[in-house]
VOGU-3710 file (C-alpha; in Angstrom, 3 decimals, decimal comma):
1> miqeteyekr> -9,597/2,223/15,637  -10,279/5,571/13,975  -13,019/7,613/15,618  -15,967/9,131/13,759  -14,704/12,617/14,676  -11,624/12,008/12,514  -13,721/10,934/9,532  -15,885/14,018/10,045  -12,780/16,218/10,070  -11,641/14,667/6,787
11> rtlvansmkk> -15,019/15,359/5,165  -14,766/18,967/6,312  -11,294/19,318/4,803  -12,528/17,908/1,491  -15,479/20,317/1,520  -13,136/23,221/2,240  -11,016/22,232/-0,759  -14,030/22,367/-3,101  -15,132/25,353/-5,140  -18,294/27,229/-4,173
21> hsvaivhsat> -21,535/25,997/-5,703  -20,383/22,424/-6,187  -21,360/18,809/-5,558  -18,938/15,980/-4,773  -19,744/12,292/-5,211  -17,609/9,515/-3,697  -18,783/5,958/-4,339  -18,128/2,774/-2,406  -16,412/-0,142/-4,133  -18,424/-2,722/-6,029
31> hktrsndtey> -18,186/-6,494/-5,814  -15,823/-8,011/-8,384  -16,633/-11,270/-10,160  -14,137/-14,088/-9,678  -15,825/-16,497/-12,080  -19,414/-17,008/-13,212  -21,529/-16,227/-10,116  -18,776/-16,176/-7,480  -17,028/-13,044/-6,275  -13,728/-12,004/-4,749
41> pfrqdsnfyy> -13,885/-10,979/-1,064  -15,223/-7,435/-0,891  -12,751/-4,684/-0,093  -13,992/-1,125/0,339  -12,762/1,671/-1,928  -9,913/3,361/-0,044  -10,992/6,960/-0,697  -14,606/6,244/0,295  -13,410/4,472/3,439  -11,019/7,328/4,244
51> ltgfkednac> -13,963/9,743/4,364  -16,557/7,514/6,018  -15,163/4,402/7,708  -18,155/2,601/6,156  -17,437/-0,964/5,001  -20,582/-1,827/3,033  -20,995/-1,841/-0,742  -23,685/-0,021/-2,747  -23,133/3,195/-0,796  -22,237/6,752/-1,686
61> lmivknkkmf> -21,150/9,977/-0,011  -22,400/13,307/-1,355  -20,999/16,680/-0,293  -23,014/19,711/-1,355  -21,343/23,096/-1,054  -23,037/26,471/-1,462  -21,397/29,876/-1,102  -20,613/29,582/2,610  -22,037/26,293/3,897  -21,795/22,614/3,011
71> ktilfvekkd> -23,759/19,514/3,940  -22,895/15,824/3,872  -25,279/13,101/2,745  -24,665/9,366/3,037  -26,554/6,862/0,900  -26,746/3,248/2,095  -28,355/-0,019/1,031  -31,815/-0,452/2,503  -32,625/-3,182/4,990  -33,997/-6,283/3,270
81> aikelwtgkr> -34,511/-9,474/5,280  -34,408/-11,749/2,210  -31,152/-10,295/0,864  -29,606/-10,285/4,328  -30,363/-13,997/4,620  -27,935/-14,580/1,738  -25,335/-11,843/2,071  -25,385/-10,694/5,697  -26,869/-7,925/7,814  -26,928/-4,323/6,620
91> lgrvdakqvf> -26,626/-1,277/8,851  -29,551/0,456/7,178  -30,555/4,123/7,082  -31,701/4,505/10,700  -28,656/2,925/12,338  -26,277/4,616/9,890  -27,569/7,996/11,047  -26,687/7,027/14,615  -23,164/5,914/13,673  -22,062/8,517/11,141
101> nvdkvyeidl> -22,085/12,230/11,889  -23,475/13,331/8,529  -26,329/15,736/7,917  -28,604/13,256/6,157  -28,782/9,535/5,451  -30,928/8,147/2,625  -31,357/4,765/1,017  -29,318/4,414/-2,169  -32,471/4,096/-4,283  -33,090/7,820/-3,676
111> fedifaknke> -29,642/8,907/-4,905  -30,778/10,284/-8,266  -33,712/12,187/-6,744  -31,562/13,781/-4,036  -28,827/14,598/-6,545  -31,349/16,320/-8,821  -32,573/18,471/-5,927  -29,047/19,469/-4,938  -27,563/20,121/-8,358  -29,607/23,310/-8,872
121> lkqhlyfdfk> -27,329/26,351/-9,093  -24,304/24,042/-8,802  -21,532/24,830/-11,243  -18,956/22,135/-10,456  -19,175/18,358/-10,136  -16,469/16,469/-8,254  -16,120/12,707/-8,715  -13,384/10,082/-9,042  -12,242/9,983/-12,667  -11,504/6,250/-12,262
131> lnylrfkalk> -15,220/5,634/-11,710  -16,339/2,458/-13,436  -18,125/2,876/-16,763  -21,668/2,124/-15,606  -21,491/4,556/-12,689  -19,860/7,220/-14,874  -22,561/6,792/-17,510  -25,292/7,166/-14,875  -23,610/10,207/-13,315  -23,186/11,850/-16,703
141> riskgisthi> -26,861/11,329/-17,463  -28,142/12,925/-14,247  -25,612/15,767/-14,141  -26,522/17,511/-17,370  -26,119/21,234/-16,927  -23,019/20,966/-14,760  -20,233/21,742/-17,193  -17,176/21,635/-14,933  -15,908/18,221/-13,837  -13,104/17,926/-11,244
151> niakniekmr> -11,325/14,797/-9,991  -12,196/14,560/-6,275  -9,664/11,738/-5,858  -6,808/14,247/-6,167  -8,118/16,227/-3,174  -8,487/13,102/-1,031  -5,195/11,489/-2,026  -3,255/14,627/-1,122  -4,754/14,414/2,374  -3,794/10,745/2,608
161> liksdaevkl> -0,106/11,652/2,365  -0,054/12,689/6,032  -1,007/9,980/8,510  -2,781/10,784/11,761  -1,762/9,232/15,083  -4,688/6,819/14,778  -3,551/5,712/11,312  0,011/5,155/12,504  -1,295/3,000/15,367  -3,140/0,779/12,871
171> ikkallitkk> -0,025/0,457/10,700  1,973/-0,468/13,812  -0,623/-3,109/14,678  -0,375/-4,533/11,162  3,402/-4,638/11,522  3,215/-6,376/14,894  1,272/-9,191/13,224  3,573/-9,206/10,202  6,555/-9,487/12,548  5,109/-12,693/14,043
181> ahhkamrlek> 4,631/-14,121/10,562  8,161/-13,350/9,332  9,766/-14,617/12,531  7,812/-17,854/12,282  9,046/-18,240/8,690  12,609/-17,833/9,927  12,134/-20,537/12,587  10,350/-23,146/10,471  12,075/-26,160/8,976  11,976/-25,223/5,282
191> lgkneyelqa> 14,167/-27,740/3,475  12,155/-29,789/0,964  8,942/-27,886/1,583  7,093/-26,006/-1,138  7,025/-22,222/-1,316  3,239/-22,237/-0,936  3,551/-24,115/2,359  5,619/-21,251/3,734  3,129/-18,783/2,302  0,287/-20,632/4,034
201> sienifkkng> 2,173/-20,503/7,337  2,687/-16,745/7,022  -0,912/-15,988/6,075  -2,194/-18,276/8,835  -0,442/-16,010/11,344  -2,116/-12,987/9,738  -5,591/-14,425/10,151  -5,012/-15,906/13,615  -4,078/-12,430/14,851  -7,054/-10,536/13,433
211> aysdaytsiv> -5,641/-9,455/10,076  -8,167/-11,117/7,813  -6,450/-10,047/4,614  -2,960/-9,766/3,267  -2,073/-6,282/2,024  -0,974/-7,737/-1,324  -0,269/-11,148/-2,823  2,601/-12,642/-0,854  5,900/-13,328/-2,609  7,732/-16,438/-1,382
221> aggnsantlh> 10,586/-16,850/-3,842  13,228/-19,511/-3,336  16,540/-19,434/-5,183  16,518/-17,883/-8,651  12,777/-17,102/-8,396  13,757/-14,113/-6,244  15,099/-12,496/-9,412  11,544/-12,154/-10,712  10,425/-9,001/-8,934  6,709/-9,799/-8,822
231> yisndktlvd> 6,993/-13,561/-8,478  3,726/-14,889/-7,022  3,573/-18,467/-8,331  5,002/-19,693/-5,020  4,944/-23,284/-6,293  8,552/-24,492/-6,249  10,371/-26,719/-3,784  12,774/-24,996/-1,384  16,316/-26,245/-1,976  19,223/-26,553/0,452
241> gdlilidagc> 21,750/-23,754/-0,049  19,232/-21,305/-1,538  17,871/-18,087/-0,095  14,154/-17,282/0,119  12,955/-13,759/-0,579  9,714/-13,240/1,373  7,760/-10,079/0,582  4,631/-10,359/2,716  2,563/-8,017/4,853  -0,900/-8,058/6,361
251> eydyyasdit> -3,659/-5,473/6,285  -5,175/-4,596/9,646  -8,470/-2,678/9,669  -7,706/-1,476/6,128  -4,133/-0,306/6,869  -1,199/-2,024/5,178  2,219/-3,270/6,132  4,877/-4,082/3,549  7,929/-6,071/4,614  10,602/-8,006/2,744
261> rtipvsgkfs> 13,150/-10,256/4,393  15,571/-12,610/2,648  16,435/-15,730/4,629  18,344/-19,013/4,037  16,488/-22,273/3,467  18,977/-24,138/5,662  19,052/-21,462/8,370  22,623/-20,368/7,574  23,930/-17,956/4,951  26,796/-19,016/2,700
271> kaqkelyemv> 29,853/-16,764/2,349  28,709/-15,403/-1,040  25,174/-14,844/0,245  26,559/-12,961/3,233  28,622/-10,712/0,972  25,624/-9,675/-1,092  23,282/-9,455/1,887  25,602/-7,278/3,978  26,057/-4,952/1,008  22,298/-4,477/0,556
281> ldvqvkiikm> 21,696/-4,126/4,294  24,433/-1,507/4,620  22,801/0,521/1,831  19,361/0,252/3,426  20,614/1,398/6,827  22,391/4,384/5,295  19,348/5,440/3,253  17,012/5,180/6,261  19,358/7,432/8,245  18,964/10,120/5,554
291> ikqgvmrtdl> 15,209/10,417/6,123  13,951/13,682/7,571  11,590/16,501/6,704  12,507/18,358/3,521  14,444/15,480/1,920  13,370/14,446/-1,579  12,450/10,816/-2,170  14,317/10,883/-5,488  17,491/11,896/-3,617  17,100/8,793/-1,455
301> hkkseellck> 16,811/6,707/-4,610  19,815/8,326/-6,317  21,929/7,727/-3,219  20,810/4,084/-3,083  21,846/3,652/-6,735  25,245/5,203/-6,012  25,863/3,034/-2,945  24,678/-0,182/-4,584  26,751/0,554/-7,691  29,840/1,088/-5,534
311> gmielgilkg> 29,112/-2,150/-3,661  28,693/-4,102/-6,901  32,059/-2,836/-8,141  33,712/-3,975/-4,916  32,140/-7,440/-5,315  33,117/-7,718/-8,996  29,559/-7,673/-10,324  30,187/-4,399/-12,158  33,477/-3,123/-13,504  34,419/0,510/-13,969
321> nvkkllkkka> 33,847/3,960/-12,514  30,762/4,637/-10,370  29,796/7,849/-12,165  30,220/6,358/-15,630  28,294/3,204/-14,708  25,445/5,261/-13,246  25,345/7,430/-16,368  25,095/4,299/-18,535  22,499/2,878/-16,101  24,545/-0,314/-15,906
331> hkkyyphgig> 23,393/-0,844/-12,310  19,742/-1,128/-13,368  20,357/-4,647/-14,618  20,747/-5,639/-10,968  18,676/-2,924/-9,240  15,785/-2,109/-11,592  13,209/-0,714/-9,135  12,843/2,364/-6,956  13,914/2,805/-3,344  10,335/2,776/-2,059
341> hwmgldvhde> 6,791/4,121/-2,152  4,084/5,672/0,019  2,148/3,250/2,206  -1,120/3,511/4,148  -4,655/2,469/3,235  -3,115/0,873/0,147  0,211/-0,913/0,174  1,217/1,409/-2,669  -0,703/4,297/-1,193  -2,535/6,299/-3,816
351> apylnkkgne> -1,015/9,619/-2,812  0,828/12,110/-5,047  4,577/12,295/-5,572  4,360/15,641/-7,393  2,490/18,859/-6,595  0,189/20,708/-9,002  3,169/22,461/-10,591  4,843/19,139/-11,317  7,511/19,559/-8,659  8,440/16,732/-6,321
361> ipleegmvlt> 6,819/16,786/-2,893  9,485/16,721/-0,131  9,209/14,431/2,875  7,012/15,822/5,632  6,132/14,777/9,162  3,436/12,105/9,109  4,354/10,518/5,772  4,954/6,768/5,693  7,145/5,200/3,019  8,998/1,978/2,368
371> iepgiycden> 12,760/1,708/1,949  13,656/-1,405/-0,047  16,993/-1,640/-1,873  17,742/-4,915/-3,594  20,119/-6,818/-5,836  19,080/-9,457/-8,362  21,673/-11,769/-9,931  20,090/-14,151/-12,421  21,435/-17,693/-12,533  22,145/-17,395/-16,262
381> dkdipkkyrg> 24,095/-14,132/-16,046  27,610/-14,957/-17,266  28,823/-11,392/-16,638  29,035/-11,812/-12,882  31,062/-14,067/-10,562  29,610/-17,577/-10,538  29,198/-17,598/-6,753  26,562/-14,825/-6,935  24,442/-16,303/-9,722  20,907/-17,257/-8,741
391> igirieddil> 20,814/-14,975/-5,697  18,142/-12,300/-5,257  18,039/-10,128/-2,134  15,672/-7,367/-1,032  15,347/-5,862/2,445  12,324/-3,653/3,095  11,121/-1,639/6,089  8,263/0,822/6,693  9,381/4,278/7,817  7,450/7,147/9,411
401> vtkggyenls> 8,782/10,672/8,848  8,814/12,468/12,209  9,451/16,016/13,372  12,996/15,133/14,366  13,803/12,675/11,586  12,240/9,230/11,261  10,881/6,192/13,063  11,439/2,730/11,641  8,027/1,212/12,325  9,279/-2,288/11,493
411> idivkeiadi> 12,540/-2,139/13,446  11,568/-5,204/15,533  11,447/-7,494/12,487  14,991/-8,845/12,562  17,271/-8,373/9,539  20,854/-8,730/10,785  22,387/-12,020/9,620  23,143/-13,209/13,161  19,589/-12,439/14,288  18,016/-14,230/11,316
421> ent> 20,172/-17,296/11,894  19,382/-17,358/15,624  15,642/-16,483/15,574
//
């Protein structure tokens, strides 16, 4: 659990990044309609949560900065017994002031009045440029006279690159639960079952262990379905002799995990499957060992392309010289995605890859990223040996950059062939 002092520190850092004589507005998420009058489960806006730890909707954080000082104001939904009967208890203004170390707490109905009082002499307005249309329209109407608009999301997302000890602990907790789910999937009798049955088993483990949400829609792809990168239908029968690519991770107290393991339906890998799997695993291990402060993420990706290309030549999937094949991008037919991405409050953490000058940001202590090489051999591809057709393999782990190198946060989720077969 992240303490209020950490949220307060984050608000201070955001205020320090703002220009003098400015106002910043950070809104909570809104409910999203599923159909007619039903809604998807509410999930707080990540940037708002990062600064407040507040999980309710219809809320807003305001930071007002003068020449030397700043103040923080939180707006919350008012207590209403009738509404709470239908949608649950609200914290309310009085209790929110006890929980959150902000200067003032008001009910959300007073937002426009308080904004009007605090916009005097303010020259700059900070808000998230992805603000939904209705909120943007309202903000534009009440902020007349403030000519300079700045995207506050950029300030927050830069901070989110570096994870605190408390954040890492939450990611580790998410991974502990995800480990249980993947290991159960390895142990289950899968032959003849449907992909969605395996998905249900995995997500049941998430919920039973306190992770009430998956971090993203689970991929459970048997056989050739694994060659569709974002396959989420999960509605086919699992067939003897096939592999299953499972890309599934839970979210624990808003922090994500993101794990892919590729396992055999029957419990045993075939010779051809082993050849491809060992090649991908060898690449992943080598790339992870490269991780340390100062390394560029694009260099990790380029090396993964080189190693996978070399491996595909050795297996007869590609023919020719590594350098020439890479130049022609021939490998991308079988490895079309990147080596990984930032991870944290979002599974694809909304944090920058480039600095203000457009240069790549090097790895730094406290960053968390995924490493996920893969190979995808479609069943209809006549250019490759028949024994590899219909096989898709991805292996993904979550890595913390440390002072001395790296820590594989998901190291306990087995991935060696012998371990998968014997789990």
